[in-house]
Biopython code that builds the backbone (N, CA, C, O; Angstrom):
import numpy as np
from Bio.PDB.StructureBuilder import StructureBuilder

atoms = [
    (1, "MET", "N", (119.170, 47.444, 114.718)),
    (1, "MET", "CA", (117.825, 47.473, 115.214)),
    (1, "MET", "C", (117.443, 47.419, 113.317)),
    (1, "MET", "O", (118.285, 47.413, 112.419)),
    (2, "VAL", "N", (115.727, 47.383, 113.146)),
    (2, "VAL", "CA", (115.178, 46.751, 112.124)),
    (2, "VAL", "C", (114.752, 48.400, 111.181)),
    (2, "VAL", "O", (114.230, 49.496, 111.384)),
    (3, "VAL", "N", (115.393, 47.610, 110.115)),
    (3, "VAL", "CA", (115.952, 49.074, 109.259)),
    (3, "VAL", "C", (114.150, 49.920, 109.074)),
    (3, "VAL", "O", (114.197, 51.142, 109.216)),
    (4, "TYR", "N", (112.998, 49.446, 108.842)),
    (4, "TYR", "CA", (111.972, 50.370, 108.757)),
    (4, "TYR", "C", (112.555, 51.686, 110.112)),
    (4, "TYR", "O", (112.618, 52.904, 109.945)),
    (5, "ILE", "N", (112.938, 50.826, 111.501)),
    (5, "ILE", "CA", (112.397, 51.627, 111.855)),
    (5, "ILE", "C", (114.212, 52.714, 112.376)),
    (5, "ILE", "O", (114.220, 53.684, 113.134)),
    (6, "GLU", "N", (115.007, 52.333, 111.932)),
    (6, "GLU", "CA", (116.213, 53.582, 111.506)),
    (6, "GLU", "C", (115.705, 54.210, 110.524)),
    (6, "GLU", "O", (116.193, 55.315, 110.761)),
    (7, "SER", "N", (114.825, 54.421, 109.188)),
    (7, "SER", "CA", (114.288, 54.980, 108.852)),
    (7, "SER", "C", (113.548, 56.207, 108.958)),
    (7, "SER", "O", (113.663, 57.319, 108.442)),
    (8, "VAL", "N", (112.506, 55.517, 110.035)),
    (8, "VAL", "CA", (111.382, 56.689, 110.202)),
    (8, "VAL", "C", (112.258, 57.264, 111.528)),
    (8, "VAL", "O", (111.816, 58.403, 111.680)),
    (9, "TYR", "N", (112.717, 57.158, 111.988)),
    (9, "TYR", "CA", (113.714, 57.694, 113.378)),
    (9, "TYR", "C", (114.731, 59.732, 111.670)),
    (9, "TYR", "O", (114.778, 60.953, 111.521)),
    (10, "ALA", "N", (115.233, 58.207, 110.985)),
    (10, "ALA", "CA", (115.703, 59.446, 110.597)),
    (10, "ALA", "C", (115.436, 60.300, 109.868)),
    (10, "ALA", "O", (116.109, 61.316, 109.691)),
    (11, "SER", "N", (113.316, 59.715, 108.762)),
    (11, "SER", "CA", (112.805, 60.777, 108.584)),
    (11, "SER", "C", (112.018, 61.556, 110.159)),
    (11, "SER", "O", (111.069, 62.278, 109.855)),
    (12, "LEU", "N", (112.193, 61.512, 111.110)),
    (12, "LEU", "CA", (112.054, 61.610, 112.137)),
    (12, "LEU", "C", (112.809, 63.622, 111.953)),
    (12, "LEU", "O", (112.427, 64.737, 111.596)),
    (13, "ALA", "N", (113.906, 62.997, 112.435)),
    (13, "ALA", "CA", (114.999, 63.801, 112.913)),
    (13, "ALA", "C", (114.660, 64.719, 111.780)),
    (13, "ALA", "O", (113.884, 65.658, 111.959)),
    (14, "ARG", "N", (115.540, 64.341, 109.943)),
    (14, "ARG", "CA", (115.060, 65.294, 109.057)),
    (14, "ARG", "C", (113.662, 66.187, 109.178)),
    (14, "ARG", "O", (113.629, 67.217, 108.505)),
    (15, "LEU", "N", (112.423, 65.833, 110.053)),
    (15, "LEU", "CA", (111.734, 66.508, 110.057)),
    (15, "LEU", "C", (111.377, 67.622, 111.174)),
    (15, "LEU", "O", (110.552, 68.535, 111.141)),
    (16, "GLN", "N", (112.405, 67.172, 112.303)),
    (16, "GLN", "CA", (112.183, 67.570, 113.985)),
    (16, "GLN", "C", (111.157, 67.574, 113.955)),
    (16, "GLN", "O", (110.648, 68.674, 114.171)),
    (17, "LEU", "N", (110.266, 66.473, 113.699)),
    (17, "LEU", "CA", (108.813, 65.958, 114.552)),
    (17, "LEU", "C", (109.931, 64.941, 115.635)),
    (17, "LEU", "O", (111.099, 64.574, 115.758)),
    (18, "ASP", "N", (108.303, 64.828, 116.370)),
    (18, "ASP", "CA", (108.276, 63.452, 117.428)),
    (18, "ASP", "C", (107.675, 62.313, 116.611)),
    (18, "ASP", "O", (108.162, 61.192, 116.464)),
    (19, "TYR", "N", (106.672, 62.727, 116.166)),
    (19, "TYR", "CA", (106.253, 61.559, 115.391)),
    (19, "TYR", "C", (105.507, 62.118, 113.876)),
    (19, "TYR", "O", (105.544, 63.232, 113.353)),
    (20, "ILE", "N", (104.723, 60.638, 113.369)),
    (20, "ILE", "CA", (104.289, 60.786, 111.794)),
    (20, "ILE", "C", (103.282, 61.055, 112.617)),
    (20, "ILE", "O", (103.374, 60.779, 113.813)),
    (21, "ASP", "N", (102.126, 61.661, 112.062)),
    (21, "ASP", "CA", (100.419, 61.602, 112.014)),
    (21, "ASP", "C", (100.102, 60.783, 111.096)),
    (21, "ASP", "O", (99.550, 59.759, 111.498)),
    (22, "LEU", "N", (100.374, 60.950, 109.223)),
    (22, "LEU", "CA", (100.184, 59.837, 108.980)),
    (22, "LEU", "C", (101.236, 59.383, 107.950)),
    (22, "LEU", "O", (101.932, 60.196, 107.342)),
    (23, "LEU", "N", (101.319, 58.094, 107.785)),
    (23, "LEU", "CA", (102.281, 56.776, 107.326)),
    (23, "LEU", "C", (101.560, 56.324, 105.949)),
    (23, "LEU", "O", (100.449, 55.802, 105.848)),
    (24, "TYR", "N", (102.427, 56.640, 104.961)),
    (24, "TYR", "CA", (101.161, 56.391, 103.225)),
    (24, "TYR", "C", (102.131, 54.801, 103.229)),
    (24, "TYR", "O", (103.239, 54.709, 103.757)),
    (25, "PHE", "N", (101.602, 53.956, 102.708)),
    (25, "PHE", "CA", (102.122, 52.468, 102.021)),
    (25, "PHE", "C", (102.076, 53.537, 100.305)),
    (25, "PHE", "O", (101.041, 54.187, 100.161)),
    (26, "HIS", "N", (102.853, 53.621, 99.472)),
    (26, "HIS", "CA", (102.110, 54.004, 98.110)),
    (26, "HIS", "C", (101.906, 53.454, 96.931)),
    (26, "HIS", "O", (100.973, 53.535, 96.132)),
    (27, "VAL", "N", (103.306, 52.654, 96.930)),
    (27, "VAL", "CA", (102.824, 51.712, 96.459)),
    (27, "VAL", "C", (103.276, 50.096, 97.075)),
    (27, "VAL", "O", (104.343, 49.843, 97.633)),
    (28, "PRO", "N", (102.013, 48.988, 96.767)),
    (28, "PRO", "CA", (101.903, 47.571, 97.235)),
    (28, "PRO", "C", (103.694, 47.035, 96.894)),
    (28, "PRO", "O", (104.357, 47.083, 95.859)),
    (29, "ASP", "N", (104.034, 46.526, 98.328)),
    (29, "ASP", "CA", (105.222, 46.218, 97.847)),
    (29, "ASP", "C", (104.989, 43.764, 97.878)),
    (29, "ASP", "O", (104.966, 42.823, 98.671)),
    (30, "PRO", "N", (104.904, 44.036, 96.581)),
    (30, "PRO", "CA", (104.818, 42.278, 96.156)),
    (30, "PRO", "C", (105.184, 41.461, 96.665)),
    (30, "PRO", "O", (104.764, 40.402, 96.199)),
    (31, "PHE", "N", (106.093, 41.325, 97.820)),
    (31, "PHE", "CA", (107.292, 40.242, 98.001)),
    (31, "PHE", "C", (107.603, 41.097, 100.058)),
    (31, "PHE", "O", (108.421, 41.318, 100.951)),
    (32, "THR", "N", (106.778, 41.164, 99.802)),
    (32, "THR", "CA", (105.947, 41.451, 101.344)),
    (32, "THR", "C", (104.757, 40.881, 102.001)),
    (32, "THR", "O", (103.823, 41.679, 101.931)),
    (33, "PRO", "N", (104.543, 40.115, 102.432)),
    (33, "PRO", "CA", (102.794, 39.622, 102.951)),
    (33, "PRO", "C", (102.226, 40.841, 103.280)),
    (33, "PRO", "O", (102.897, 41.720, 102.740)),
    (34, "VAL", "N", (101.585, 41.166, 103.721)),
    (34, "VAL", "CA", (100.368, 41.673, 104.504)),
    (34, "VAL", "C", (100.800, 41.698, 105.828)),
    (34, "VAL", "O", (101.195, 42.732, 106.366)),
    (35, "GLU", "N", (100.736, 40.434, 106.475)),
    (35, "GLU", "CA", (100.483, 40.255, 108.008)),
    (35, "GLU", "C", (102.439, 41.096, 108.081)),
    (35, "GLU", "O", (102.648, 42.106, 108.754)),
    (36, "GLU", "N", (103.542, 40.406, 107.280)),
    (36, "GLU", "CA", (104.202, 41.429, 107.592)),
    (36, "GLU", "C", (104.242, 43.035, 108.026)),
    (36, "GLU", "O", (104.747, 43.344, 109.105)),
    (37, "SER", "N", (103.654, 44.101, 107.082)),
    (37, "SER", "CA", (103.879, 45.026, 106.417)),
    (37, "SER", "C", (102.819, 45.615, 108.052)),
    (37, "SER", "O", (103.178, 46.618, 108.669)),
    (38, "LEU", "N", (101.694, 44.866, 108.448)),
    (38, "LEU", "CA", (101.195, 45.489, 109.421)),
    (38, "LEU", "C", (101.809, 45.096, 111.009)),
    (38, "LEU", "O", (101.413, 45.674, 112.022)),
    (39, "ILE", "N", (102.650, 44.209, 111.009)),
    (39, "ILE", "CA", (103.445, 43.912, 111.846)),
    (39, "ILE", "C", (104.091, 45.037, 112.597)),
    (39, "ILE", "O", (103.951, 45.612, 113.676)),
    (40, "ALA", "N", (105.256, 45.118, 110.999)),
    (40, "ALA", "CA", (106.047, 46.378, 110.904)),
    (40, "ALA", "C", (105.493, 47.923, 111.402)),
    (40, "ALA", "O", (106.222, 48.866, 111.710)),
    (41, "ILE", "N", (103.904, 47.909, 111.391)),
    (41, "ILE", "CA", (102.828, 49.227, 111.376)),
    (41, "ILE", "C", (102.646, 49.051, 113.123)),
    (41, "ILE", "O", (102.730, 50.121, 113.725)),
    (42, "GLU", "N", (102.505, 48.321, 113.630)),
    (42, "GLU", "CA", (101.630, 47.992, 114.513)),
    (42, "GLU", "C", (103.196, 48.116, 115.598)),
    (42, "GLU", "O", (102.920, 48.451, 116.750)),
    (43, "ASP", "N", (104.443, 47.926, 115.377)),
    (43, "ASP", "CA", (105.496, 48.204, 115.902)),
    (43, "ASP", "C", (105.921, 49.783, 115.758)),
    (43, "ASP", "O", (106.743, 50.403, 116.432)),
    (44, "LEU", "N", (105.450, 50.048, 115.128)),
    (44, "LEU", "CA", (106.056, 51.923, 114.452)),
    (44, "LEU", "C", (104.841, 52.551, 115.636)),
    (44, "LEU", "O", (105.317, 53.338, 116.455)),
    (45, "VAL", "N", (103.508, 52.285, 115.751)),
    (45, "VAL", "CA", (102.704, 52.711, 116.541)),
    (45, "VAL", "C", (102.898, 52.319, 117.798)),
    (45, "VAL", "O", (102.951, 53.336, 118.491)),
    (46, "SER", "N", (103.036, 51.328, 118.465)),
    (46, "SER", "CA", (103.672, 51.340, 119.772)),
    (46, "SER", "C", (104.640, 51.483, 119.767)),
    (46, "SER", "O", (105.091, 50.619, 120.519)),
    (47, "ARG", "N", (105.443, 52.077, 119.378)),
    (47, "ARG", "CA", (106.675, 53.313, 119.352)),
    (47, "ARG", "C", (106.450, 54.633, 119.187)),
    (47, "ARG", "O", (107.281, 55.422, 118.737)),
    (48, "SER", "N", (104.939, 55.002, 119.667)),
    (48, "SER", "CA", (105.019, 56.214, 119.136)),
    (48, "SER", "C", (105.902, 56.984, 118.290)),
    (48, "SER", "O", (106.473, 58.069, 118.391)),
    (49, "LEU", "N", (105.828, 56.072, 117.425)),
    (49, "LEU", "CA", (107.183, 57.142, 115.443)),
    (49, "LEU", "C", (105.972, 57.050, 115.032)),
    (49, "LEU", "O", (106.385, 57.758, 114.114)),
    (50, "ILE", "N", (104.656, 56.850, 114.744)),
    (50, "ILE", "CA", (104.012, 56.904, 113.872)),
    (50, "ILE", "C", (102.407, 57.070, 115.052)),
    (50, "ILE", "O", (102.327, 56.961, 116.275)),
    (51, "ARG", "N", (101.262, 57.386, 113.925)),
    (51, "ARG", "CA", (99.657, 57.713, 114.777)),
    (51, "ARG", "C", (98.686, 56.669, 113.916)),
    (51, "ARG", "O", (98.006, 55.880, 114.573)),
    (52, "TYR", "N", (98.595, 56.642, 112.306)),
    (52, "TYR", "CA", (97.703, 55.516, 112.063)),
    (52, "TYR", "C", (98.371, 56.026, 110.425)),
    (52, "TYR", "O", (98.761, 57.104, 109.978)),
    (53, "PHE", "N", (98.252, 54.622, 109.860)),
    (53, "PHE", "CA", (98.360, 54.823, 108.087)),
    (53, "PHE", "C", (97.663, 54.521, 107.202)),
    (53, "PHE", "O", (96.645, 53.841, 107.330)),
    (54, "ALA", "N", (98.005, 54.884, 106.371)),
    (54, "ALA", "CA", (97.375, 55.185, 104.901)),
    (54, "ALA", "C", (98.065, 54.188, 103.426)),
    (54, "ALA", "O", (99.282, 54.065, 103.287)),
    (55, "VAL", "N", (97.354, 53.746, 102.733)),
    (55, "VAL", "CA", (97.924, 53.004, 101.411)),
    (55, "VAL", "C", (97.316, 54.296, 99.993)),
    (55, "VAL", "O", (96.335, 55.030, 99.874)),
    (56, "SER", "N", (98.170, 54.085, 99.408)),
    (56, "SER", "CA", (98.145, 55.595, 98.427)),
    (56, "SER", "C", (98.463, 53.762, 96.449)),
    (56, "SER", "O", (99.235, 52.818, 96.283)),
    (57, "ASN", "N", (97.354, 54.352, 95.677)),
    (57, "ASN", "CA", (98.310, 53.349, 94.328)),
    (57, "ASN", "C", (98.018, 51.943, 94.306)),
    (57, "ASN", "O", (98.771, 51.127, 93.775)),
    (58, "TYR", "N", (96.744, 51.589, 94.975)),
    (58, "TYR", "CA", (96.230, 50.404, 95.865)),
    (58, "TYR", "C", (95.185, 50.089, 94.754)),
    (58, "TYR", "O", (94.705, 50.926, 93.990)),
    (59, "MET", "N", (94.790, 48.208, 94.790)),
    (59, "MET", "CA", (93.548, 47.825, 93.805)),
    (59, "MET", "C", (92.841, 47.086, 94.878)),
    (59, "MET", "O", (93.467, 46.889, 95.920)),
    (60, "LEU", "N", (91.290, 46.531, 94.744)),
    (60, "LEU", "CA", (90.184, 47.157, 95.469)),
    (60, "LEU", "C", (91.089, 45.028, 96.384)),
    (60, "LEU", "O", (91.238, 44.640, 97.543)),
    (61, "ALA", "N", (91.357, 44.454, 95.164)),
    (61, "ALA", "CA", (91.818, 42.595, 96.406)),
    (61, "ALA", "C", (92.641, 42.912, 97.157)),
    (61, "ALA", "O", (92.702, 42.177, 98.142)),
    (62, "GLN", "N", (93.942, 44.426, 97.104)),
    (62, "GLN", "CA", (94.813, 44.834, 97.634)),
    (62, "GLN", "C", (94.146, 45.395, 99.272)),
    (62, "GLN", "O", (94.380, 45.282, 100.475)),
    (63, "VAL", "N", (93.325, 45.953, 98.463)),
    (63, "VAL", "CA", (92.245, 47.336, 99.823)),
    (63, "VAL", "C", (92.457, 45.398, 101.116)),
    (63, "VAL", "O", (93.068, 44.975, 102.097)),
    (64, "VAL", "N", (91.251, 44.894, 99.888)),
    (64, "VAL", "CA", (90.631, 43.553, 101.033)),
    (64, "VAL", "C", (92.038, 42.862, 101.392)),
    (64, "VAL", "O", (92.059, 42.428, 102.544)),
    (65, "ALA", "N", (92.957, 42.709, 100.816)),
    (65, "ALA", "CA", (93.286, 41.125, 101.566)),
    (65, "ALA", "C", (94.029, 42.055, 103.184)),
    (65, "ALA", "O", (94.397, 41.347, 104.122)),
    (66, "TYR", "N", (94.145, 43.522, 103.280)),
    (66, "TYR", "CA", (94.466, 44.109, 104.616)),
    (66, "TYR", "C", (93.661, 44.070, 105.940)),
    (66, "TYR", "O", (93.674, 43.770, 107.133)),
    (67, "GLU", "N", (92.613, 44.821, 104.411)),
    (67, "GLU", "CA", (91.312, 44.529, 106.013)),
    (67, "GLU", "C", (90.280, 42.581, 106.225)),
    (67, "GLU", "O", (89.322, 42.236, 106.916)),
    (68, "ALA", "N", (91.184, 41.825, 105.207)),
    (68, "ALA", "CA", (91.314, 40.894, 105.822)),
    (68, "ALA", "C", (91.946, 40.269, 107.088)),
    (68, "ALA", "O", (91.356, 39.519, 107.866)),
    (69, "VAL", "N", (93.848, 40.883, 107.229)),
    (69, "VAL", "CA", (93.987, 40.680, 108.236)),
    (69, "VAL", "C", (93.769, 41.881, 108.953)),
    (69, "VAL", "O", (93.585, 41.419, 110.079)),
    (70, "GLU", "N", (93.657, 43.189, 109.074)),
    (70, "GLU", "CA", (93.492, 43.547, 109.697)),
    (70, "GLU", "C", (92.531, 43.932, 110.781)),
    (70, "GLU", "O", (92.607, 44.821, 111.628)),
    (71, "ARG", "N", (91.206, 42.643, 110.432)),
    (71, "ARG", "CA", (90.250, 42.300, 111.456)),
    (71, "ARG", "C", (90.943, 42.387, 112.992)),
    (71, "ARG", "O", (90.675, 43.064, 113.985)),
    (72, "TYR", "N", (92.057, 41.276, 112.672)),
    (72, "TYR", "CA", (92.534, 41.173, 114.243)),
    (72, "TYR", "C", (93.477, 42.431, 115.082)),
    (72, "TYR", "O", (94.138, 42.188, 116.092)),
    (73, "LEU", "N", (93.390, 43.653, 114.501)),
    (73, "LEU", "CA", (94.485, 43.681, 115.015)),
    (73, "LEU", "C", (93.410, 45.129, 115.603)),
    (73, "LEU", "O", (92.198, 45.141, 115.388)),
    (74, "LEU", "N", (94.230, 46.395, 116.441)),
    (74, "LEU", "CA", (93.621, 47.287, 117.143)),
    (74, "LEU", "C", (93.218, 48.374, 115.784)),
    (74, "LEU", "O", (93.923, 48.534, 114.787)),
    (75, "PRO", "N", (91.696, 49.145, 116.108)),
    (75, "PRO", "CA", (92.208, 50.094, 115.067)),
    (75, "PRO", "C", (92.982, 51.060, 114.746)),
    (75, "PRO", "O", (92.598, 51.530, 113.675)),
    (76, "ARG", "N", (94.140, 51.740, 115.261)),
    (76, "ARG", "CA", (95.470, 52.809, 114.762)),
    (76, "ARG", "C", (95.472, 51.471, 113.311)),
    (76, "ARG", "O", (94.996, 51.455, 112.176)),
    (77, "TYR", "N", (95.723, 51.167, 113.571)),
    (77, "TYR", "CA", (96.468, 49.246, 112.515)),
    (77, "TYR", "C", (96.455, 49.364, 111.431)),
    (77, "TYR", "O", (97.386, 49.027, 110.700)),
    (78, "ARG", "N", (94.551, 50.279, 110.755)),
    (78, "ARG", "CA", (93.839, 49.792, 110.012)),
    (78, "ARG", "C", (94.049, 50.604, 109.475)),
    (78, "ARG", "O", (94.781, 51.530, 109.824)),
    (79, "ILE", "N", (93.122, 50.426, 107.872)),
    (79, "ILE", "CA", (94.278, 51.527, 107.070)),
    (79, "ILE", "C", (92.687, 52.332, 107.132)),
    (79, "ILE", "O", (91.514, 52.024, 106.924)),
    (80, "LEU", "N", (93.778, 54.015, 107.720)),
    (80, "LEU", "CA", (93.065, 54.883, 107.349)),
    (80, "LEU", "C", (91.740, 55.700, 106.210)),
    (80, "LEU", "O", (90.559, 56.024, 106.085)),
    (81, "ALA", "N", (93.515, 55.660, 105.415)),
    (81, "ALA", "CA", (92.611, 55.989, 103.488)),
    (81, "ALA", "C", (93.373, 55.737, 102.486)),
    (81, "ALA", "O", (94.572, 56.015, 102.515)),
    (82, "VAL", "N", (93.003, 55.380, 101.832)),
    (82, "VAL", "CA", (92.922, 54.963, 100.812)),
    (82, "VAL", "C", (92.974, 56.419, 99.528)),
    (82, "VAL", "O", (92.038, 57.179, 99.280)),
    (83, "GLN", "N", (94.399, 56.435, 98.887)),
    (83, "GLN", "CA", (94.087, 57.240, 98.332)),
    (83, "GLN", "C", (95.026, 57.137, 96.930)),
    (83, "GLN", "O", (96.236, 56.922, 96.873)),
    (84, "ASN", "N", (93.981, 57.382, 95.705)),
    (84, "ASN", "CA", (94.039, 56.991, 94.715)),
    (84, "ASN", "C", (93.422, 57.777, 93.318)),
    (84, "ASN", "O", (92.930, 58.904, 93.360)),
    (85, "ARG", "N", (93.523, 57.119, 92.328)),
    (85, "ARG", "CA", (93.669, 58.129, 91.561)),
    (85, "ARG", "C", (92.071, 58.375, 90.718)),
    (85, "ARG", "O", (91.416, 57.392, 90.370)),
    (86, "PHE", "N", (91.713, 59.416, 90.533)),
    (86, "PHE", "CA", (90.530, 59.953, 90.720)),
    (86, "PHE", "C", (89.963, 61.275, 90.028)),
    (86, "PHE", "O", (90.617, 62.305, 90.185)),
    (87, "ASP", "N", (89.011, 61.309, 89.415)),
    (87, "ASP", "CA", (88.658, 62.599, 88.444)),
    (87, "ASP", "C", (86.588, 62.769, 88.455)),
    (87, "ASP", "O", (85.647, 61.976, 88.437)),
    (88, "VAL", "N", (86.720, 63.942, 88.484)),
    (88, "VAL", "CA", (85.384, 64.094, 88.674)),
    (88, "VAL", "C", (84.599, 63.334, 87.237)),
    (88, "VAL", "O", (84.065, 62.239, 87.061)),
    (89, "VAL", "N", (84.785, 64.235, 86.579)),
    (89, "VAL", "CA", (84.705, 63.675, 85.034)),
    (89, "VAL", "C", (84.138, 61.771, 84.779)),
    (89, "VAL", "O", (83.140, 61.063, 84.643)),
    (90, "ASN", "N", (86.025, 61.728, 84.872)),
    (90, "ASN", "CA", (85.872, 59.763, 84.269)),
    (90, "ASN", "C", (85.593, 59.069, 85.773)),
    (90, "ASN", "O", (85.247, 57.895, 85.638)),
    (91, "GLY", "N", (85.657, 59.502, 87.160)),
    (91, "GLY", "CA", (85.874, 58.432, 88.301)),
    (91, "GLY", "C", (87.205, 58.228, 88.866)),
    (91, "GLY", "O", (88.224, 58.902, 89.019)),
    (92, "GLU", "N", (86.770, 56.929, 89.142)),
    (92, "GLU", "CA", (87.931, 56.313, 89.622)),
    (92, "GLU", "C", (88.140, 55.425, 88.064)),
    (92, "GLU", "O", (87.368, 54.910, 87.256)),
    (93, "HIS", "N", (90.129, 55.636, 88.219)),
    (93, "HIS", "CA", (90.815, 54.727, 86.990)),
    (93, "HIS", "C", (90.087, 53.286, 86.896)),
    (93, "HIS", "O", (89.359, 52.920, 87.819)),
    (94, "ALA", "N", (90.160, 53.015, 86.514)),
    (94, "ALA", "CA", (90.206, 51.274, 85.577)),
    (94, "ALA", "C", (90.440, 50.501, 86.792)),
    (94, "ALA", "O", (89.742, 49.943, 87.638)),
    (95, "ASP", "N", (92.472, 50.786, 86.422)),
    (95, "ASP", "CA", (93.044, 49.619, 87.856)),
    (95, "ASP", "C", (92.970, 49.340, 89.239)),
    (95, "ASP", "O", (93.396, 48.581, 90.109)),
    (96, "TYR", "N", (91.940, 50.689, 88.955)),
    (96, "TYR", "CA", (92.067, 51.118, 90.619)),
    (96, "TYR", "C", (89.721, 50.545, 90.772)),
    (96, "TYR", "O", (88.916, 50.971, 91.600)),
    (97, "ALA", "N", (89.586, 49.996, 90.137)),
    (97, "ALA", "CA", (88.213, 49.491, 89.597)),
    (97, "ALA", "C", (87.355, 49.094, 91.107)),
    (97, "ALA", "O", (87.388, 48.006, 91.682)),
    (98, "GLY", "N", (86.367, 50.709, 91.658)),
    (98, "GLY", "CA", (85.430, 49.554, 93.366)),
    (98, "GLY", "C", (86.321, 50.050, 94.271)),
    (98, "GLY", "O", (85.882, 50.720, 95.205)),
    (99, "VAL", "N", (87.285, 49.883, 94.187)),
    (99, "VAL", "CA", (87.888, 50.608, 95.629)),
    (99, "VAL", "C", (86.917, 51.736, 96.036)),
    (99, "VAL", "O", (85.909, 51.548, 96.717)),
    (100, "PHE", "N", (87.359, 53.037, 95.507)),
    (100, "PHE", "CA", (86.155, 54.251, 95.926)),
    (100, "PHE", "C", (84.679, 53.784, 96.791)),
    (100, "PHE", "O", (84.213, 54.209, 97.848)),
    (101, "HIS", "N", (84.213, 52.771, 95.874)),
    (101, "HIS", "CA", (82.789, 52.210, 96.605)),
    (101, "HIS", "C", (83.452, 51.519, 97.851)),
    (101, "HIS", "O", (83.487, 52.299, 98.803)),
    (102, "TYR", "N", (83.886, 50.519, 98.072)),
    (102, "TYR", "CA", (85.225, 50.164, 99.223)),
    (102, "TYR", "C", (85.096, 51.313, 100.343)),
    (102, "TYR", "O", (84.689, 51.058, 101.476)),
    (103, "CYS", "N", (85.394, 52.313, 100.020)),
    (103, "CYS", "CA", (85.689, 52.764, 101.032)),
    (103, "CYS", "C", (84.774, 53.585, 101.498)),
    (103, "CYS", "O", (84.760, 54.166, 102.583)),
    (104, "MET", "N", (83.724, 53.622, 100.318)),
    (104, "MET", "CA", (82.349, 54.412, 101.309)),
    (104, "MET", "C", (81.322, 53.380, 102.834)),
    (104, "MET", "O", (80.741, 53.664, 103.881)),
    (105, "ARG", "N", (81.752, 51.751, 101.755)),
    (105, "ARG", "CA", (80.839, 51.232, 102.343)),
    (105, "ARG", "C", (81.548, 50.833, 103.492)),
    (105, "ARG", "O", (80.758, 50.432, 104.346)),
    (106, "THR", "N", (82.702, 50.785, 103.848)),
    (106, "THR", "CA", (83.408, 50.227, 105.249)),
    (106, "THR", "C", (84.209, 51.869, 105.700)),
    (106, "THR", "O", (85.039, 52.034, 106.594)),
    (107, "GLY", "N", (83.909, 52.427, 105.206)),
    (107, "GLY", "CA", (84.575, 53.626, 106.216)),
    (107, "GLY", "C", (85.615, 53.976, 106.000)),
    (107, "GLY", "O", (86.037, 54.389, 107.080)),
    (108, "ILE", "N", (86.483, 54.112, 105.145)),
    (108, "ILE", "CA", (87.672, 54.362, 104.965)),
    (108, "ILE", "C", (87.661, 55.744, 103.892)),
    (108, "ILE", "O", (87.356, 56.267, 102.820)),
    (109, "PHE", "N", (88.277, 55.795, 105.219)),
    (109, "PHE", "CA", (88.327, 57.521, 104.042)),
    (109, "PHE", "C", (88.783, 57.773, 102.021)),
    (109, "PHE", "O", (89.884, 58.225, 102.334)),
    (110, "PHE", "N", (88.801, 57.809, 101.069)),
    (110, "PHE", "CA", (89.280, 58.061, 100.144)),
    (110, "PHE", "C", (89.689, 58.695, 99.447)),
    (110, "PHE", "O", (88.834, 58.981, 98.608)),
    (111, "ILE", "N", (91.248, 59.468, 99.133)),
    (111, "ILE", "CA", (91.634, 61.283, 98.847)),
    (111, "ILE", "C", (91.868, 60.738, 96.759)),
    (111, "ILE", "O", (91.966, 59.764, 96.014)),
    (112, "ALA", "N", (91.855, 61.427, 96.768)),
    (112, "ALA", "CA", (90.800, 61.472, 94.997)),
    (112, "ALA", "C", (92.680, 62.195, 94.654)),
    (112, "ALA", "O", (93.002, 62.565, 93.525)),
]
sb = StructureBuilder()
sb.init_structure("model")
sb.init_model(0)
sb.init_chain("A")
sb.init_seg("    ")
for serial, (resi, resn, name, xyz) in enumerate(atoms, 1):
    if name == "N":
        sb.init_residue(resn, " ", resi, " ")
    sb.init_atom(name, np.array(xyz, "f"), 0.0, 1.0, " ", f" {name:<3s}", serial, name[0])
structure = sb.get_structure()
């Protein structure tokens, strides 16, 4: 069995759950192509192990790269939410400039 599937089954067993509602990619993986990451998500969704997925600590170019590939997939394989550093005084962190407005334009939830 593929390692990521084994990891998800192990997490579900520890949590005593049947599935994960929202799976996060917490940091971009510079070594794994976007297509490969989304194929893994597709596999987990098709096995009913996860419902949706989100990302955190992603820069605008990374979110856009995922969106470009996601256009060819079903909606559940798309990024549902982005969680990045943001505060009401200073706005979004400089490393993630533009992500908040991109999410507003495209309907992706933004979690501060």
